[in-house]
C-alpha positions as CSV (number, residue, x, y, z in Angstrom):
1,X,0.0,0.0,0.0
2,X,2.8,2.4,0.8
3,X,4.3,1.9,-2.7
4,X,1.1,3.2,-4.3
5,X,0.0,5.8,-1.8
6,X,0.0,8.7,-4.2
7,X,-1.7,6.8,-6.9
8,X,-4.4,5.5,-4.6
9,X,-4.9,8.9,-3.1
10,X,-5.4,10.5,-6.5
11,X,-7.7,7.7,-7.6
12,X,-9.8,8.0,-4.5
13,X,-10.6,11.6,-5.0
14,X,-10.5,12.2,-8.7
15,X,-10.3,9.4,-11.2
16,X,-10.6,11.7,-14.2
17,X,-7.6,13.8,-13.0
18,X,-5.6,10.6,-12.5
19,X,-6.2,9.5,-16.0
20,X,-5.4,12.9,-17.4
21,X,-2.1,13.1,-15.5
22,X,-1.0,9.9,-17.2
23,X,-1.5,7.5,-14.3
24,X,-2.4,4.0,-15.4
25,X,-5.6,4.3,-13.4
26,X,-7.2,1.1,-14.6
27,X,-4.2,-1.1,-13.6
28,X,-3.8,0.5,-10.2
29,X,-7.5,0.1,-9.6
30,X,-7.4,-3.5,-10.7
31,X,-4.3,-4.2,-8.5
32,X,-6.0,-2.6,-5.5
33,X,-9.2,-4.6,-6.0
34,X,-7.2,-7.9,-6.3
35,X,-5.2,-7.2,-3.1
36,X,-8.4,-6.2,-1.2
37,X,-10.2,-9.3,-2.4
38,X,-7.3,-11.6,-1.4
39,X,-7.1,-10.0,2.1
40,X,-10.9,-10.2,2.6
41,X,-11.1,-13.8,1.3
42,X,-8.2,-14.9,3.5
43,X,-9.4,-13.1,6.5
44,X,-13.0,-14.6,6.2
45,X,-11.6,-18.1,6.4
46,X,-9.5,-17.3,9.4
47,X,-11.7,-15.1,11.6
48,X,-15.2,-15.0,10.1
49,X,-17.3,-12.6,8.1
50,X,-18.6,-10.6,11.1
51,X,-15.2,-9.7,12.3
52,X,-13.9,-8.9,8.8
53,X,-16.8,-6.7,7.9
54,X,-16.6,-4.8,11.2
55,X,-12.8,-4.4,11.0
56,X,-13.2,-3.0,7.5
57,X,-15.9,-0.5,8.3
58,X,-15.9,0.5,12.0
59,X,-12.3,1.8,12.4
60,X,-12.6,3.8,9.2
61,X,-15.9,5.3,10.3
62,X,-14.4,6.3,13.6
63,X,-11.3,7.7,11.9
64,X,-13.3,9.8,9.4
65,X,-15.0,11.5,12.4
66,X,-11.8,13.0,13.8
67,X,-9.3,13.0,10.9
68,X,-8.5,16.3,9.1
69,X,-6.7,14.7,6.2
70,X,-6.4,11.5,4.2
71,X,-3.2,10.5,5.9
72,X,-4.7,11.1,9.3
73,X,-7.7,9.0,8.4
74,X,-5.4,6.1,7.4
75,X,-3.4,6.5,10.5
76,X,-6.3,6.7,12.9
77,X,-8.1,3.8,11.2
78,X,-5.0,1.6,11.7
79,X,-4.7,2.7,15.3
80,X,-8.4,2.1,16.0
81,X,-8.3,-1.3,14.3
82,X,-5.3,-2.4,16.3
83,X,-6.7,-1.1,19.5
84,X,-9.9,-2.9,19.0
85,X,-8.2,-6.2,18.3
86,X,-5.8,-5.9,21.3
87,X,-8.4,-4.8,23.8
88,X,-10.9,-7.2,22.4
89,X,-8.6,-10.2,22.6
90,X,-7.4,-9.3,26.1
91,X,-10.9,-8.7,27.5
92,X,-12.1,-11.9,25.8
93,X,-9.3,-13.8,27.5
94,X,-9.9,-12.4,30.9
95,X,-13.7,-12.4,30.8
96,X,-13.9,-15.8,29.0
97,X,-15.9,-14.5,26.0
98,X,-15.8,-15.1,22.3
99,X,-13.0,-13.1,20.8
100,X,-14.7,-12.2,17.5
101,X,-17.7,-10.7,19.1
102,X,-15.7,-8.9,21.8
103,X,-13.5,-7.3,19.1
104,X,-16.7,-6.1,17.3
105,X,-18.1,-4.7,20.5
106,X,-14.8,-2.8,21.2
107,X,-14.9,-1.4,17.7
108,X,-18.4,-0.2,18.2
109,X,-17.4,1.4,21.5
110,X,-14.5,3.2,19.8
111,X,-16.9,4.5,17.1
112,X,-19.4,5.7,19.7
113,X,-16.6,7.4,21.7
114,X,-15.4,9.3,18.6
115,X,-19.0,10.4,17.8
116,X,-19.4,11.6,21.3
117,X,-16.0,13.3,21.3
118,X,-16.8,15.1,18.0
119,X,-20.1,16.3,19.3
120,X,-18.5,17.5,22.5
121,X,-15.8,19.3,20.6
122,X,-18.3,21.1,18.4
123,X,-20.1,22.4,21.4
124,X,-16.9,24.2,22.4
125,X,-16.3,22.2,25.5
126,X,-12.6,21.3,25.7
127,X,-12.0,17.6,25.9
């Protein structure tokens, strides 16, 4: 992903501009779809569809709430995903719960906290 960061960034926001600037947009797009499909297919067999779908959507949704740029959104979504997995696994171990469901619940809690934090910051109340 880091090798094609600029190309993916341009394709994410303006595909017409990417094509006009000489970027092989079709090939980068196909490569990204293939890598994404392989990661999702491999992950589904290992951890299950619920966990895969929640780890794809919830950390990104939380990151989009507080990020001010594309790089920040990527960084925060990675941090939120890792945090959800670590806290979810640890709490599942100590509380004797199912790890997949616990990770999903932690991801939802992170999303709700970012929503609350964003609303609190908009009111002008310092965090």
